[in-house]
C-alpha positions in Angstrom: 1.0 -31.7 17.0 -1.0 -29.9 14.3 -0.2 -30.1 10.6 -0.4 -26.9 8.6 0.4 -26.0 5.0 2.7 -22.9 5.0 4.0 -21.3 8.2 5.3 -17.8 8.1 7.4 -16.9 11.2 7.4 -13.1 11.6 4.6 -10.6 10.8 6.7 -7.8 9.4 6.4 -6.6 5.8 8.5 -9.4 4.3 6.5 -12.1 6.2 3.1 -10.5 5.3 4.1 -10.2 1.7 5.2 -13.9 1.6 1.9 -14.9 3.2 0.0 -12.8 0.6 1.8 -14.4 -2.4 1.4 -17.9 -1.1 -2.2 -17.4 -0.3 -2.9 -16.0 -3.7 -1.6 -19.3 -5.1 -4.3 -21.1 -3.2 -2.2 -22.2 -0.2 -3.4 -22.1 3.4 -1.0 -19.8 5.3 -0.6 -19.3 9.0 1.4 -16.3 10.3 3.1 -16.7 13.7 4.4 -13.6 15.6 5.9 -13.3 19.0 4.2 -10.0 19.7 0.5 -9.4 20.4 0.0 -8.0 16.8 1.8 -8.0 13.5 3.3 -5.2 11.5 4.8 -3.3 14.4 8.0 -2.3 12.7 6.0 -1.3 9.6 4.0 1.1 11.8 7.2 2.6 13.3 8.7 3.0 9.9 5.6 4.9 8.8 5.3 7.1 11.9 6.9 10.1 10.1 5.7 9.1 6.7 5.8 5.7 5.2 8.5 5.7 2.5 7.4 2.7 0.5 10.0 2.7 -2.3 12.0 5.1 -4.5 11.2 6.3 -8.0 13.6 5.7 -10.9 15.0 3.1 -13.4 15.8 -0.4 -12.2 19.6 -0.2 -12.9 20.0 2.9 -10.7 17.6 1.5 -8.1 19.5 -1.8 -7.5 22.9 0.0 -7.4 21.9 1.1 -3.9 22.1 -2.4 -2.5 25.2 -3.9 -0.9 25.3 -7.7 -1.0 27.7 -10.6 -1.5 25.2 -11.9 -4.1 23.5 -9.9 -6.9 19.9 -10.2 -6.1 18.7 -7.6 -8.6 16.6 -10.3 -10.3 14.6 -10.7 -7.1 14.1 -6.9 -7.0 13.1 -6.9 -10.7 10.4 -9.4 -10.1 8.7 -7.1 -7.7 10.1 -3.7 -8.4 9.3 -0.1 -7.4 6.4 0.2 -9.9 5.0 -3.1 -8.7 5.1 -2.0 -5.1 3.3 1.2 -6.0 0.7 -0.8 -7.9 0.3 -3.1 -4.9 -0.5 -0.1 -2.7 -3.0 1.2 -5.3 -4.6 -2.2 -5.2 -5.3 -1.6 -1.5 -7.2 1.5 -2.5 -4.4 3.9 -1.4 -2.9 6.2 -3.9 0.8 7.1 -3.9 2.9 10.1 -4.9 6.6 10.8 -5.7 8.2 13.5 -3.5 10.9 15.8 -4.9 13.5 13.6 -3.4 12.3 10.6 -5.5 10.9 8.9 -2.4 7.5 7.3 -2.9 4.8 7.6 -0.2 1.1 6.7 0.2 -1.0 9.8 0.0 -2.2 8.9 3.5 1.5 9.2 4.5 1.2 7.0 7.6 1.7 3.3 7.8 -1.4 2.5 9.8 -4.0 2.9 6.9 -1.8 0.7 4.7 -1.4 -2.0 7.3 -5.2 -2.0 8.1 -6.1 -2.4 4.4 -3.5 -5.1 4.0 -4.6 -7.1 6.9 -8.2 -7.0 5.7 -7.1 -8.4 2.4 -5.0 -11.1 4.0 -7.8 -12.3 6.2 -10.2 -12.3 3.2 -7.6 -14.5 1.5 -7.9 -17.0 4.4 -4.6 -16.2 6.1 -4.6 -17.1 9.8 -2.7 -15.1 12.4 -1.2 -16.5 15.6 0.0 -13.7 17.8 2.1 -14.3 21.0 3.7 -17.3 19.4 7.4 -16.8 19.9 9.4 -19.3 17.7 12.1 -21.2 19.6 13.2 -24.2 17.5 13.1 -25.9 14.1 13.0 -29.7 14.4 13.4 -32.4 11.7 10.5 -32.6 9.3 9.8 -28.9 9.4 8.4 -29.1 12.9 8.2 -25.7 14.6 8.4 -25.3 18.4 7.2 -22.2 20.2 7.8 -20.8 23.6 4.3 -21.7 24.8 5.1 -25.4 24.1 3.1 -25.7 21.0 4.4 -27.6 18.0 3.3 -27.4 14.4 4.5 -29.4 11.4 4.4 -27.5 8.1 4.7 -28.4 4.5 6.9 -25.2 4.1 8.2 -22.6 6.5 9.1 -19.0 5.7 11.2 -17.2 8.2 10.9 -13.4 8.2 12.2 -12.5 11.6 13.9 -9.2 10.7 17.2 -7.8 11.8 18.1 -6.3 15.2 17.0 -2.7 14.9 14.0 -1.5 16.9 14.0 -4.6 19.1 10.8 -3.4 20.9 8.9 -4.2 17.7 10.1 -7.8 17.9 13.1 -7.8 15.6 15.8 -8.2 18.2 18.1 -10.5 16.3 17.6 -13.3 18.8 17.2 -15.8 16.0 20.9 -15.6 15.0 22.1 -17.9 17.7 19.3 -20.4 17.0 20.1 -20.5 13.3 23.8 -20.9 14.0 22.9 -23.8 16.3 21.2 -25.4 13.3 24.4 -25.2 11.3 23.4 -22.1 9.2 26.2 -19.6 8.8 25.3 -16.0 9.6 27.3 -12.8 9.7 27.1 -10.5 12.7 24.2 -8.1 12.7 25.5 -4.6 12.7 23.9 -1.2 13.0 23.0 0.4 9.6 21.4 3.7 8.7 22.4 5.0 12.1 24.2 7.9 13.8 28.0 7.9 14.4 29.7 9.1 17.5 32.5 11.7 17.8 33.9 13.9 20.5 32.5 17.5 20.2 33.9 20.2 22.4 31.6 22.0 24.9 31.9 25.1 22.7 30.6 23.3 19.6 27.7 21.7 21.5 26.8 25.1 23.1 26.7 26.7 19.6 25.2 24.0 17.4 23.7 21.0 19.2 20.5 19.9 17.5 21.0 22.0 14.4 21.1 20.7 10.8 24.1 21.1 8.5 22.4 21.4 5.1 23.6 21.1 1.5 26.9 19.4 2.3 29.0 16.7 0.6 30.3 14.0 2.9 33.1 11.8 1.8 34.6 8.5 3.0 37.7 7.6 0.9 36.6 7.9 -2.8 32.9 7.7 -2.0 30.9 10.9 -1.6 27.3 11.6 -0.8 25.3 14.9 -0.9 22.8 15.6 1.7 22.3 16.8 5.3 23.7 16.1 8.7 22.4 16.8 12.2 24.8 17.7 15.0 23.9 15.8 18.1 25.3 15.6 21.6 27.0 12.3 20.7 28.0 12.9 17.1 26.2 13.1 13.8 23.0 11.8 12.4 21.4 12.3 9.0 20.9 10.8 5.5 24.4 11.7 4.3 26.2 9.7 7.0 23.6 6.9 6.9 24.5 6.3 3.2 28.1 5.9 4.1 27.6 3.3 6.8 29.1 0.4 4.8 32.3 2.2 4.0 32.6 3.4 7.6 32.1 -0.1 9.1 35.0 -1.3 7.0 37.4 1.2 8.5 39.6 0.4 11.5 39.5 4.2 12.3 36.4 5.6 10.7 36.7 9.2 9.5 34.7 11.5 7.2 35.5 14.6 5.3 32.8 17.3 5.0 32.6 19.8 2.1 30.6 22.6 3.7 30.5 24.7 0.4 30.3 22.1 -2.4 29.2 24.7 -5.1 32.4 26.7 -4.7 36.1 26.0 -5.3 38.8 27.0 -2.7 39.8 29.9 -4.9 36.3 31.2 -5.2 35.8 31.1 -1.4 39.1 33.0 -0.8 38.0 35.6 -3.4 34.6 36.0 -1.7 36.4 36.9 1.6 38.1 39.9 0.0 41.4 41.3 1.2 40.3 43.1 4.4 42.2 42.8 7.7 39.0 41.9 9.7 38.5 38.5 11.3 38.2 36.3 8.2 36.2 33.6 9.9 33.6 36.1 10.9 33.6 37.4 7.4 33.3 33.8 6.0 30.2 33.3 8.2 28.6 36.2 6.5 29.9 36.0 3.0 29.9 32.2 2.6 26.6 32.0 4.6 28.0 29.4 6.9 25.5 27.6 9.2 26.1 27.8 12.9 27.3 24.1 13.1 29.7 24.6 10.2 31.1 27.8 11.7 31.5 26.2 15.1 33.3 23.2 13.7 35.6 25.3 11.5 36.5 27.6 14.4 37.9 24.7 16.4 40.8 24.3 13.9 42.0 27.9 14.2 42.9 28.4 10.6 45.7 31.0 10.2 44.9 32.4 6.7 41.9 32.7 4.4 43.3 30.0 2.2 43.6 27.6 5.2 40.0 28.3 6.1 38.8 27.7 2.5 40.7 24.4 2.3 39.3 23.3 5.7 35.7 24.3 4.6 36.1 22.1 1.4 37.5 19.1 3.3 36.9 19.2 7.0 38.2 15.9 8.6 36.1 14.5 11.5 37.2 11.3 13.3 34.4 9.0 14.4 34.5 6.7 17.4 31.9 4.2 16.1 28.2 3.7 15.3 25.4 4.2 17.7 23.9 1.1 19.3 22.0 -1.2 17.0 18.8 -0.8 18.9 18.8 2.9 17.8 19.5 2.1 14.1 16.9 2.3 11.4 18.1 -1.1 10.0 20.8 -3.7 10.4 23.4 -5.2 8.1 24.4 -8.8 8.2 22.4 -12.0 8.6 22.1 -15.4 6.8 24.9 -15.8 4.3 23.8 -16.0 0.7 25.7 -19.3 0.2 23.2 -20.9 2.7 20.3 -20.1 0.3 19.4 -21.1 -3.2 18.0 -18.8 -5.8 14.5 -19.1 -4.3 15.8 -18.2 -0.8 15.4 -21.8 0.4 18.0 -23.0 2.9 20.1 -25.7 1.3 20.3 -27.6 4.6 16.5 -27.5 5.2 14.4 -28.2 2.1 11.1 -26.4 2.3 12.4 -23.8 4.7 12.9 -20.2 3.4 14.2 -16.9 4.7 13.4 -13.4 3.5 13.6 -9.7 4.4 16.2 -8.3 6.7 17.3 -11.7 8.0 19.4 -12.2 4.8 22.8 -10.6 4.4 22.1 -7.4 2.4 22.3 -3.7 3.2 20.7 -0.6 1.7 20.3 3.1 2.6 17.0 4.7 3.6 14.9 6.2 0.9 12.5 3.3 0.2 15.1 0.7 -0.6 14.7 -1.2 2.7 11.0 -1.8 2.4 11.4 -2.6 -1.3 13.8 -5.4 -0.6 11.6 -6.7 2.2 8.6 -6.9 -0.2 10.7 -8.3 -3.1 12.4 -11.1 -1.1 9.0 -11.9 0.6 7.5 -12.2 -2.9 10.2 -14.7 -4.0 10.0 -16.8 -0.9 6.2 -16.8 -0.8 6.0 -17.9 -4.5 8.7 -20.6 -4.0 7.0 -22.0 -0.9 3.6 -22.0 -2.7 5.2 -23.9 -5.6 6.7 -26.6 -3.4 3.4 -27.1 -1.5 1.5 -27.3 -4.8 3.5 -30.4 -5.7 2.8 -32.1 -2.4 -0.1 -34.5 -1.7 -2.4 -34.7 0.0 -2.9 -31.0 0.2 -3.6 -29.4 3.6 -6.2 -26.7 3.4 
């Protein structure tokens, strides 16, 4: 069995950030990953444009997180400005889009990951690919699928959630952690599509088309944005942002306001008083999209007022979320009561957890990566602090 200083289990953004922080403190860090290379989910996240973080003040920023513990102090220690500065330090400029989302000018994740790995290797971080973690034994001994065992001064787990399992974050660690006596909540799909039963007529008219500039409501919570009508239901940022509220409903349902800038009275007035087909008139005068028109036509409103009321609050019953493997992220994970303020497990001194493994949730828009970096920063610093007090040092 080999002795090492700090072991990071999982080479995603949280694990790599933890390794970077600990290495900057002079610690010798080894990153283990079950896949042939690290950063695979980071690359997938950046395939259509790497949304690093979101612009704006801290108070508004942290309001986007759902968690049983307020971890805004962790976000504040490595906030959105710090993350932009980190990227600039790699030699890659960033910009703020009109949506407030922050991207590297290179847009893709690959240039960021390449520069990051160069920095980590220059800092002395070792990488051990194809090392799939299987067990944690007393004394911070790590066992891997290939039979290897390593004893570490400190261990940082950053194994991700259960979305995009092909990248390595398959949630398989949940059962192992529960076997160690660590309480975890079920991993659930987050930032994902939701299923509903469309008629053949709606699909023929609108499948694959966007529904733009709508307000979607669940109970008292409303979100402005876009939806996409798919063969199985709805996708899009508006419904992603309402995932937590929908998961709490026994019978999930949303209400869509297709014309949020008009009142019912204004919509009726725009129809005029003619005897022609008022739905056909609404398509023209309200400028209804094809998906909106197809959905509204299913209810066969009898009067212009009924149509206007329906357009302002169209009820759509949902069957449930899409499978977690399709989700952008997952909710659930290690319960906060199992962790101290430094993300160390109470039952395993010197063992930390960060990133999507911990029970928090957030919408897309840069908040997911920001939390991964911030929790990785806290765990990496705390592990470095502990090892700094140990003797003899292992370098």
